[in-house]
VMD Tcl script that draws the C-alpha trace (Angstrom):
set ca {
  {-15.15 19.72 -8.49}
  {-12.29 22.18 -8.24}
  {-8.52 22.29 -8.26}
  {-7.39 23.59 -4.90}
  {-5.42 26.86 -5.22}
  {-1.71 26.17 -5.17}
  {-1.20 28.60 -2.32}
  {-3.54 26.48 -0.21}
  {-1.63 23.22 -0.57}
  {1.93 23.94 -1.71}
  {2.94 24.58 1.89}
  {1.33 21.34 3.07}
  {4.04 19.12 4.60}
  {3.01 16.21 2.36}
  {2.87 18.18 -0.88}
  {5.61 16.91 -3.21}
  {5.23 18.79 -6.47}
  {1.91 17.11 -7.23}
  {0.61 17.84 -10.71}
  {-3.02 18.13 -9.67}
  {-5.09 17.98 -6.48}
  {-8.86 17.96 -6.81}
  {-11.53 18.36 -4.16}
  {-14.87 16.72 -4.97}
  {-17.90 18.01 -3.10}
  {-21.40 16.76 -3.94}
  {-23.94 18.21 -1.54}
  {-26.79 16.08 -2.86}
  {-25.17 12.82 -1.72}
  {-22.79 14.09 0.97}
  {-19.71 13.08 -1.02}
  {-16.44 14.72 -0.02}
  {-13.28 13.37 -1.62}
  {-9.77 14.25 -2.73}
  {-8.06 13.07 -5.90}
  {-4.29 13.57 -5.91}
  {-2.30 13.08 -9.12}
  {1.38 13.12 -8.23}
  {3.43 12.37 -11.33}
  {2.35 11.19 -14.77}
  {5.81 11.07 -16.37}
  {5.49 7.33 -16.97}
  {1.82 7.25 -17.95}
  {-1.74 8.09 -16.86}
  {-2.58 8.28 -13.18}
  {-3.61 4.93 -11.72}
  {-4.28 4.12 -8.07}
  {-6.86 2.90 -5.62}
  {-9.62 4.82 -3.93}
  {-9.70 4.68 -0.13}
  {-12.86 5.25 1.92}
  {-12.50 5.86 5.63}
  {-13.51 8.25 8.38}
  {-11.13 11.17 8.78}
  {-11.11 13.62 11.65}
  {-10.66 16.52 9.23}
  {-10.34 17.34 5.55}
  {-6.69 18.17 6.16}
  {-6.09 14.63 7.41}
  {-7.80 13.25 4.31}
  {-5.75 15.53 2.05}
  {-2.55 14.38 3.74}
  {-3.46 10.75 3.12}
  {-4.19 11.42 -0.56}
  {-0.92 13.31 -1.05}
  {1.24 10.67 0.61}
  {-0.48 7.73 -1.04}
  {-0.28 9.22 -4.54}
  {3.44 9.96 -4.14}
  {4.01 6.37 -3.03}
  {2.21 5.14 -6.15}
  {4.55 7.13 -8.41}
  {7.55 5.51 -6.76}
  {5.91 2.07 -6.72}
  {5.30 2.14 -10.46}
  {8.74 3.51 -11.18}
  {10.66 0.93 -9.20}
  {8.42 -1.90 -10.46}
  {9.04 -1.00 -14.11}
  {5.40 -0.12 -14.89}
  {4.37 2.71 -17.19}
  {1.72 4.39 -15.06}
  {1.53 7.59 -13.07}
  {1.09 7.90 -9.33}
  {-2.41 8.89 -8.25}
  {-4.78 8.14 -5.41}
  {-8.19 9.15 -4.13}
  {-9.71 9.25 -0.66}
  {-13.41 9.49 0.11}
  {-14.26 10.91 3.51}
  {-16.70 8.39 4.95}
  {-19.63 10.07 6.72}
  {-20.70 6.62 7.99}
  {-24.17 6.92 6.46}
  {-24.77 3.46 5.00}
  {-27.99 4.64 3.37}
  {-26.14 6.97 0.98}
  {-23.01 4.87 0.36}
  {-23.99 3.77 -3.17}
  {-25.04 7.28 -4.14}
  {-21.73 8.70 -2.93}
  {-19.76 6.10 -4.88}
  {-21.71 6.87 -8.03}
  {-21.22 10.60 -7.51}
  {-17.48 10.00 -7.17}
  {-17.51 7.92 -10.37}
  {-19.11 10.81 -12.24}
  {-16.23 13.06 -11.19}
  {-13.80 10.46 -12.57}
  {-15.66 10.45 -15.86}
  {-15.34 14.22 -16.10}
  {-11.56 13.90 -15.70}
  {-11.48 11.96 -18.96}
  {-8.88 9.38 -17.95}
  {-6.39 11.56 -16.09}
  {-7.04 9.26 -13.14}
  {-8.15 5.62 -13.19}
  {-9.34 4.14 -9.89}
  {-9.37 0.73 -8.20}
  {-9.91 -0.93 -4.82}
  {-8.20 0.22 -1.62}
  {-8.99 0.23 2.10}
  {-12.74 0.53 2.55}
  {-13.48 -0.04 -1.14}
  {-14.33 -3.55 -2.30}
  {-14.50 -5.07 -5.77}
  {-18.28 -4.72 -5.67}
  {-17.86 -0.97 -5.11}
  {-15.59 -0.69 -8.15}
  {-18.09 -2.68 -10.15}
  {-20.80 -0.21 -9.12}
  {-18.62 2.76 -10.08}
  {-17.98 1.18 -13.47}
  {-21.66 1.76 -14.31}
  {-21.00 5.52 -14.21}
  {-17.42 5.79 -15.48}
  {-15.08 4.08 -17.91}
  {-12.10 4.90 -15.73}
  {-11.77 1.94 -13.41}
  {-8.86 -0.48 -13.47}
  {-9.14 -3.26 -16.05}
  {-8.82 -6.20 -13.67}
  {-10.89 -9.27 -12.86}
  {-14.17 -8.23 -11.26}
  {-15.09 -11.61 -9.80}
  {-14.24 -11.16 -6.10}
  {-11.82 -14.09 -6.10}
  {-9.07 -12.13 -4.37}
  {-6.48 -12.12 -7.16}
  {-5.22 -8.64 -6.23}
  {-4.85 -9.52 -2.54}
  {-3.10 -12.78 -3.46}
  {-0.58 -11.00 -5.67}
  {0.04 -8.44 -2.94}
  {0.57 -11.13 -0.29}
  {2.93 -13.12 -2.52}
  {4.95 -9.99 -3.24}
  {5.26 -9.19 0.47}
  {6.19 -12.82 1.18}
  {9.04 -12.80 -1.34}
  {10.17 -9.34 -0.26}
  {10.21 -10.60 3.33}
  {12.29 -13.62 2.36}
  {14.75 -11.34 0.56}
  {15.04 -9.20 3.68}
  {15.66 -12.24 5.87}
  {18.34 -13.54 3.51}
  {19.99 -10.12 3.52}
  {19.99 -10.30 7.33}
  {21.67 -13.71 7.20}
  {18.57 -15.90 7.71}
  {18.30 -18.48 4.95}
  {14.78 -19.85 5.51}
  {11.46 -19.10 7.18}
  {11.06 -22.43 8.94}
  {11.00 -21.88 12.69}
  {11.14 -18.10 12.38}
  {8.59 -15.84 14.07}
  {6.65 -13.37 11.92}
  {4.54 -10.69 13.66}
  {1.64 -9.82 11.34}
  {-0.31 -6.67 12.16}
  {-3.63 -6.56 10.30}
  {-5.59 -9.63 9.20}
  {-7.52 -8.41 6.21}
  {-7.36 -10.29 2.93}
  {-3.66 -9.62 2.39}
  {-2.63 -10.18 6.00}
  {-4.46 -13.49 6.23}
  {-3.01 -14.70 2.91}
  {0.45 -13.72 4.10}
  {-0.10 -15.77 7.26}
  {-1.06 -18.75 5.10}
  {2.15 -18.45 3.07}
  {4.28 -18.17 6.21}
  {2.48 -21.10 7.81}
  {3.03 -23.29 4.73}
  {6.75 -22.44 4.91}
  {7.04 -23.56 8.52}
  {7.07 -20.12 10.08}
  {5.43 -19.27 13.40}
  {3.21 -16.25 13.87}
  {2.18 -13.55 16.29}
  {-0.92 -11.73 15.04}
  {-3.18 -8.85 15.92}
  {-6.22 -7.13 14.46}
  {-9.00 -4.90 15.74}
  {-11.50 -7.59 14.68}
  {-11.59 -10.41 17.28}
  {-13.12 -12.84 14.76}
  {-10.15 -12.47 12.43}
  {-7.74 -12.96 15.31}
  {-9.52 -16.12 16.40}
  {-9.50 -17.44 12.83}
  {-5.73 -16.91 12.60}
  {-5.19 -18.50 16.00}
  {-7.07 -21.62 14.98}
  {-5.79 -21.92 11.39}
  {-2.15 -21.15 12.04}
  {-1.71 -21.83 15.77}
  {-0.75 -18.17 16.04}
  {-0.01 -16.33 19.23}
  {-2.12 -13.22 19.80}
  {-0.95 -9.71 20.64}
  {-3.15 -6.85 21.73}
  {-3.60 -4.06 19.14}
  {-0.92 -1.43 19.53}
  {1.61 -3.82 21.07}
  {2.68 -6.20 18.31}
  {5.62 -4.04 17.25}
  {7.19 -5.03 20.57}
  {6.87 -8.77 19.88}
  {9.96 -10.97 19.97}
  {10.01 -11.77 16.27}
  {12.32 -12.12 13.31}
  {10.00 -10.07 11.08}
  {7.48 -7.35 11.86}
  {4.93 -7.21 9.03}
  {2.64 -4.15 9.18}
  {-0.38 -5.01 7.02}
  {-2.95 -2.52 8.30}
  {-2.82 1.28 8.00}
  {0.28 3.45 7.82}
  {2.56 5.53 10.09}
  {3.28 2.58 12.40}
  {7.02 3.28 12.22}
  {7.36 6.45 14.24}
  {9.36 7.93 17.13}
  {7.09 6.20 19.65}
  {7.28 2.68 18.17}
  {10.78 2.46 16.67}
  {12.64 2.32 20.02}
  {10.52 -0.70 21.04}
  {10.76 -2.78 17.86}
  {12.55 -6.08 18.46}
  {12.31 -7.64 15.01}
  {15.37 -7.84 12.78}
  {13.44 -7.20 9.58}
  {10.38 -5.10 8.71}
  {8.41 -6.11 5.62}
  {4.68 -5.63 5.30}
  {1.78 -4.72 3.05}
  {0.75 -1.41 4.62}
  {1.33 1.80 2.68}
  {3.28 4.72 4.17}
  {4.63 2.75 7.11}
  {7.11 5.51 7.99}
  {5.41 8.37 9.79}
  {7.76 10.78 8.03}
  {10.40 10.31 5.37}
  {13.77 9.42 6.84}
  {12.54 7.47 9.86}
  {14.19 4.38 8.36}
  {17.51 5.95 9.31}
  {16.58 5.44 12.96}
  {15.74 1.82 12.19}
  {19.15 1.40 10.57}
  {20.79 2.86 13.68}
  {19.17 0.02 15.63}
  {20.32 -2.57 13.05}
  {16.74 -3.21 11.93}
  {16.43 -3.90 8.21}
  {13.52 -2.01 6.66}
  {12.23 -3.37 3.36}
  {10.57 -0.29 1.82}
  {6.80 -0.64 1.76}
  {6.23 0.54 -1.81}
  {8.73 -2.08 -2.99}
  {7.42 -5.16 -1.21}
  {3.68 -4.34 -1.42}
  {3.70 -3.72 -5.18}
  {2.12 -7.08 -6.04}
  {-1.30 -5.50 -6.40}
  {-0.18 -3.02 -9.04}
  {1.77 -5.76 -10.79}
  {-1.62 -7.33 -11.49}
  {-2.12 -4.59 -14.05}
  {-1.63 -6.13 -17.51}
  {0.21 -4.34 -20.29}
  {-2.03 -1.90 -22.11}
  {-4.21 -3.73 -24.57}
  {-3.61 -7.11 -22.89}
  {-6.03 -9.17 -20.85}
  {-5.44 -10.00 -17.20}
  {-3.67 -13.32 -16.74}
  {-3.22 -14.57 -13.17}
  {-0.19 -16.79 -13.83}
  {1.76 -13.88 -15.32}
  {0.67 -11.56 -12.51}
  {1.85 -14.03 -9.85}
  {5.21 -14.40 -11.57}
  {5.65 -10.60 -11.56}
  {4.73 -10.56 -7.87}
  {7.34 -13.21 -7.04}
  {9.98 -11.04 -8.72}
  {9.50 -8.52 -5.91}
  {12.06 -10.61 -4.05}
  {14.67 -9.70 -6.64}
  {13.63 -6.04 -6.63}
  {13.95 -5.96 -2.85}
  {17.44 -7.47 -3.05}
  {18.44 -4.82 -5.59}
  {17.26 -2.03 -3.30}
  {19.03 -3.48 -0.26}
  {22.23 -4.00 -2.25}
  {22.09 -0.40 -3.47}
  {21.55 0.83 0.08}
  {24.54 -1.10 1.39}
  {26.79 -0.07 -1.50}
  {25.93 3.62 -1.15}
  {25.79 3.64 2.66}
  {22.20 4.84 2.90}
  {19.00 3.60 4.52}
  {16.85 1.31 2.32}
  {13.97 3.78 2.10}
  {16.24 6.45 0.70}
  {17.77 3.90 -1.68}
  {14.33 2.93 -3.00}
  {13.42 6.60 -3.49}
  {16.68 7.21 -5.33}
  {16.17 4.29 -7.71}
  {12.57 5.31 -8.39}
  {13.57 8.91 -9.09}
  {16.27 7.74 -11.46}
  {13.65 6.04 -13.63}
  {11.30 9.01 -13.44}
  {14.06 11.39 -14.49}
  {15.11 9.20 -17.42}
  {11.60 9.06 -18.89}
}
mol new
graphics top color blue
foreach p $ca { graphics top sphere $p radius 0.5 }
foreach p [lrange $ca 0 end-1] q [lrange $ca 1 end] { graphics top cylinder $p $q radius 0.2 }
display resetview
């Protein structure tokens, strides 16, 4: 484990004054991972661990840097006293050593002594966190029963953020409206259920045909081919897979009036929401509407309580309205408004 020399990362386009960036390399298990701690002004670093295949270590580092920054802003705008941090494990696709790599990663966390506390993210399930907890104390204190509480809170937050965006755009209810959901993992499928129960219609896509077929049957959803759903005739485009889907190639083709989804880092680069605003597309900032998962975190010293967590997730609708109101009042894109409000809290602490 080593801190990367500042001269090696300070020029990285995604470096944003991060407090600490750590490269974990365990040759015995094949573990390679980055831990990025962005800002601990509000409290200790807390954020999920992502495991996926990356084409290069630089790509993995970029993901860790961007995700950890988003966590700082997510906590700040949600009123939580935690610091922004994130980890990515470079998946070598060797299933035989997966458990050993996770345990090796957990031992690095233990050596950090609580500077960073981890949790689930893409590619990391509750069972993985449970396994890591046998080698480190520094995993998030949440229910470990695989019942999907975190995904449910995330989906409910996105749902209420989406409704706030629609209301801001002059649409009073979901009934009869078309929602294009990209990504049918736990959160995406739960979001579809909420939209379906509210009378909305859906266009869906996912790389997994079984998930697509399940959504088609359960919700009478239309199906779009992967890579095309941003062009769907819809009232809302809800990115719920991986990030960077809002970019110079996709933005000119988006037909939805509102964008609100669960994916992190939806903008390929900061400021792309200005181009959405130019096209009169209302962007509900991702780290605002997808904060339901972090709102599961109980106050320090308190036990997890699902009813309270769901109520905090529903309040994301009000937070989204506040951001959109601020953006309109100050004549700025919503993404910039959300950043400004988050930075205000960070600077006051």
